[in-house]
C-alpha positions in Angstrom: 71.4 178.6 129.3 69.6 176.0 131.5 66.3 174.6 130.3 64.6 175.9 133.4 65.8 179.4 132.8 64.8 179.4 129.2 61.3 178.0 130.0 60.7 180.9 132.4 62.0 183.5 130.0 65.1 184.1 132.2 68.6 184.8 130.9 71.4 182.2 131.2 73.7 184.9 132.6 73.7 188.6 133.4 75.5 191.1 131.2 76.0 193.7 134.0 74.5 195.1 137.1 71.8 197.0 135.2 70.7 193.7 133.6 70.8 191.9 136.9 68.6 194.5 138.6 66.2 194.7 135.7 65.6 190.9 136.0 65.6 190.9 139.8 62.9 193.6 139.9 60.5 192.2 137.3 57.1 191.9 139.0 54.9 188.8 138.3 51.3 189.1 137.2 50.3 187.8 140.6 52.3 190.6 142.4 50.8 193.3 140.2 47.3 192.0 141.0 48.1 192.0 144.7 49.6 195.5 144.6 46.6 196.8 142.6 44.2 195.4 145.3 46.3 196.9 148.1 44.9 200.2 149.4 47.3 203.1 149.6 51.0 203.9 149.0 54.2 202.2 150.3 56.9 203.3 152.7 60.2 201.3 152.8 62.2 201.9 156.0 65.8 201.0 155.6 65.7 201.1 151.8 69.5 201.6 151.6 70.4 198.0 152.6 71.3 195.0 150.4 67.7 194.2 149.5 65.9 197.5 149.9 66.7 199.1 146.5 65.5 196.1 144.5 62.4 195.7 146.6 61.5 199.3 146.2 62.0 199.1 142.4 60.0 196.0 142.2 57.1 197.6 144.1 57.2 200.7 141.8 57.2 198.5 138.7 54.3 196.4 140.1 52.3 199.5 141.0 53.5 202.5 139.0 50.7 204.7 140.1 51.4 204.3 143.8 53.9 206.3 145.7 56.8 204.3 146.8 58.8 206.1 149.4 62.3 204.9 150.5 63.8 206.1 153.8 67.4 205.6 154.8 70.6 207.5 155.6 71.7 207.0 152.0 75.4 206.6 152.9 76.1 204.8 149.6 77.1 207.3 147.0 74.7 207.6 144.1 72.0 205.3 145.5 69.5 208.1 146.2 69.8 209.4 142.6 69.4 205.9 141.2 66.3 205.2 143.1 64.8 208.6 142.3 65.5 207.9 138.6 63.2 204.8 138.9 60.4 206.9 140.4 61.0 206.2 144.1 60.7 209.1 146.4 63.7 209.3 148.9 63.8 210.7 152.4 67.1 210.9 154.3 66.5 210.1 157.9 68.1 208.5 161.0 65.6 205.9 162.3 67.1 206.2 165.8 65.4 209.6 166.1 61.8 209.6 167.3 61.5 213.2 166.1 62.6 212.2 162.6 60.2 209.3 162.5 57.3 211.6 163.5 58.1 213.8 160.5 57.7 210.9 158.0 54.5 210.8 156.0 51.6 208.6 157.2 51.4 205.7 154.7 49.1 202.7 155.0 51.7 200.1 154.0 55.2 199.9 155.6 58.0 197.5 154.9 60.6 197.6 157.7 64.1 196.5 156.5 66.4 198.3 158.9 68.7 196.3 161.2 72.3 195.6 162.1 74.3 192.4 161.8 77.8 192.8 160.3 80.2 194.4 162.8 78.0 193.5 165.7 80.8 192.1 167.8 82.4 194.9 169.8 79.5 197.3 169.5 76.6 195.2 170.8 75.0 198.3 172.2 74.4 199.7 168.7 73.2 196.4 167.5 70.5 196.3 170.3 69.6 199.9 169.6 69.0 199.2 165.9 67.4 195.8 166.4 65.2 196.5 169.5 64.9 200.2 170.2 64.2 201.3 166.6 61.5 198.6 166.1 59.7 199.9 169.2 59.8 203.5 167.9 58.6 202.4 164.4 55.8 200.1 165.7 54.4 203.0 167.7 54.8 205.6 164.9 53.1 203.4 162.3 50.6 201.7 164.6 47.8 202.3 162.1 49.6 200.9 159.1 50.1 197.4 157.8 53.6 196.4 158.8 55.7 193.8 157.0 58.9 193.4 159.1 62.1 191.7 157.8 63.5 189.4 160.5 65.8 186.5 160.2 66.0 182.7 160.5 68.7 183.3 163.1 65.9 183.8 165.7 65.6 180.0 165.9 67.9 177.5 167.6 69.7 175.0 165.4 67.6 172.1 164.2 68.4 168.7 162.8 69.5 168.8 159.2 67.5 165.6 158.4 64.2 167.3 159.4 61.9 169.8 157.7 63.5 172.9 159.4 62.1 175.1 162.2 58.4 175.9 161.9 57.0 179.3 162.8 55.8 178.1 166.2 59.3 176.9 167.3 60.7 178.5 170.4 63.0 181.5 169.8 66.1 180.5 171.7 69.0 181.2 169.3 72.8 181.3 170.1 74.7 184.6 170.2 73.9 188.2 171.1 73.1 189.3 167.5 70.4 186.6 167.1 68.9 187.5 170.5 68.7 191.1 169.5 66.7 189.9 166.5 64.3 188.1 168.8 63.9 191.5 170.6 63.1 193.2 167.3 60.3 190.7 166.7 59.0 191.0 170.2 58.8 194.8 170.0 56.7 194.6 166.9 54.6 191.8 168.3 54.0 193.7 171.6 52.8 196.9 169.9 50.8 194.9 167.4 48.9 193.5 170.4 48.6 196.9 172.0 47.4 198.8 168.9 45.9 195.9 166.9 48.4 196.7 164.1 48.2 194.1 161.3 51.6 192.7 160.4 53.8 189.9 159.2 57.3 189.2 160.6 59.3 187.6 157.8 62.0 185.2 159.0 64.3 185.4 156.0 67.1 182.9 155.3 69.8 183.9 152.8 68.6 185.8 149.8 70.8 185.2 146.7 72.1 188.1 144.7 75.0 187.7 142.4 76.9 190.4 144.3 76.6 188.7 147.8 75.0 185.7 149.4 76.0 182.2 150.3 76.6 181.1 146.7 78.6 184.2 146.0 80.7 183.4 149.1 81.3 179.9 147.9 82.3 181.0 144.4 84.8 183.5 145.9 86.4 180.8 148.0 86.6 178.3 145.1 88.2 180.8 142.7 90.7 181.8 145.4 91.6 178.2 146.0 90.4 178.4 149.6 88.8 175.5 151.4 85.0 175.6 151.9 84.0 175.2 155.5 81.4 172.5 156.1 80.5 172.8 159.8 77.3 174.6 158.9 76.6 172.1 156.2 73.1 173.1 155.1 71.1 176.3 154.5 67.9 177.5 152.9 68.4 179.8 149.9 66.1 182.0 147.9 66.6 184.2 144.8 66.4 187.8 145.9 63.7 188.6 143.3 61.5 185.8 144.8 62.2 187.0 148.3 61.3 190.6 147.4 58.1 189.5 145.7 57.0 187.4 148.7 57.7 190.3 151.1 55.5 192.6 149.0 52.8 190.1 148.7 52.9 189.7 152.5 51.2 193.1 152.7 48.0 191.3 151.6 48.2 188.6 154.4 48.9 190.8 157.4 47.1 189.8 160.6 46.6 191.4 164.0 48.4 190.5 166.1 51.2 190.1 163.7 52.1 186.7 162.4 55.6 185.1 161.8 56.3 183.7 158.4 59.4 181.8 157.2 60.8 183.2 154.0 63.3 181.1 151.9 63.6 178.2 149.5 64.4 174.6 149.9 67.2 173.2 152.1 70.6 173.1 150.2 73.7 171.1 151.0 76.7 173.4 151.1 78.9 170.6 149.9 76.6 169.9 146.9 76.3 173.6 146.0 80.1 174.0 146.2 80.7 171.0 143.9 78.1 172.4 141.5 79.9 175.7 141.4 83.3 174.0 141.0 82.1 172.0 138.0 80.7 175.2 136.4 83.9 177.2 137.2 86.1 174.2 136.2 87.9 174.5 139.5 88.8 171.8 142.1 86.8 172.3 145.4 88.5 171.7 148.7 86.6 171.3 151.9 87.5 171.6 155.6 85.6 170.1 158.5 82.5 168.0 158.5 78.8 168.7 158.4 77.3 169.1 161.8 74.0 167.3 162.5 72.2 170.6 163.1 72.0 173.9 161.2 69.9 177.1 161.0 67.1 175.7 158.8 63.5 176.8 158.3 60.3 175.1 157.2 58.7 177.3 154.5 55.5 175.2 154.1 53.3 178.1 155.1 54.7 180.5 152.5 54.6 177.8 149.9 50.9 177.2 150.6 50.2 180.9 150.1 52.2 181.4 146.9 53.7 178.1 145.7 57.4 177.3 145.7 59.9 180.0 144.7 60.2 180.5 140.9 64.0 180.3 140.6 65.6 177.0 141.5 69.1 176.1 142.7 70.4 175.0 139.3 69.6 178.4 137.8 71.2 180.2 140.8 74.3 178.1 140.4 74.5 178.9 136.7 74.1 182.6 137.3 76.6 182.7 140.2 79.3 180.9 138.3 78.8 183.1 135.2 79.0 186.2 137.3 82.1 185.1 139.2 83.9 184.0 136.0 83.4 187.4 134.4 84.6 189.2 137.5 81.2 190.8 138.4 81.1 193.2 141.2 81.0 192.0 144.8 79.5 194.1 147.6 82.2 192.8 149.9 79.7 191.7 152.6 80.2 188.0 153.4 77.3 186.2 154.9 79.4 184.4 157.5 77.0 181.4 156.8 79.6 179.1 158.4 79.4 180.8 161.9 77.9 178.5 164.6 78.6 180.6 167.7 76.5 183.6 166.8 79.4 186.0 166.8 79.6 188.3 163.8 
């Protein structure tokens, strides 16, 4: 166990998925205070994605007397039952339907997590419908709620790797159709926030880390398979998913009208250094291909750090956890991040 993990009362490794999710959904005292001070219940739209289940569980643990309602299609077998077992109310719904949205309960606090990335190429029409049309519907339906919206760092253009990363006021001129559909998502929420004075935060997330997926998971998979690690996208911001979920929930207390953008991630990480750190822990040689480009998708998280301090879980702990999970053959979601892509095509 790393000294940092032990100091924070964190495990050196995870026994199984139940242990992973128990640790990932532990609320801090600060989050519990914020949730107690927050008026009303919580609705999570798109709860069935990679982060939604653990965010909903964390919210319920932080505020057990509030209703936490998760909305999704629930295409993953067993997910609905697992969430309900943790006290989360579940509603099956297709967010593309305005009539279905109208039937959802009025709730003062909404976290919007729906969207589409993987498989975007070849069905761009559906990507734009999910990332632009659905936000317009949701922004109008919940115009009287606080709206925390998950966006992505992909809305920015590439920035120099030797700088602080893109600040929130940077122009949104990204490469690729997927990234531009994400700009549309933000603009829809921003537009209706202006029209209806809806308070909100648009979270520009960069690479949450879960043992079952994420940039470090992708690197570990490549290293164990003896595959070369691509270096063209040589740097990225990473954040433990538990920290990302906590910041998302605490954002409900800093919503503004019109809605504000807020970068959500951790410090800049060298892909080469992270891969070498994993290789050392896995006792495997690491091969590389290509060279680091002078630019990457990087964000400046100074605003979030001023609000809440730096993320609690650092890179060394994440490397320890990822290597241990990979060594024991822990489950993968089979959803690569494609962190190495530079042309915006997913």
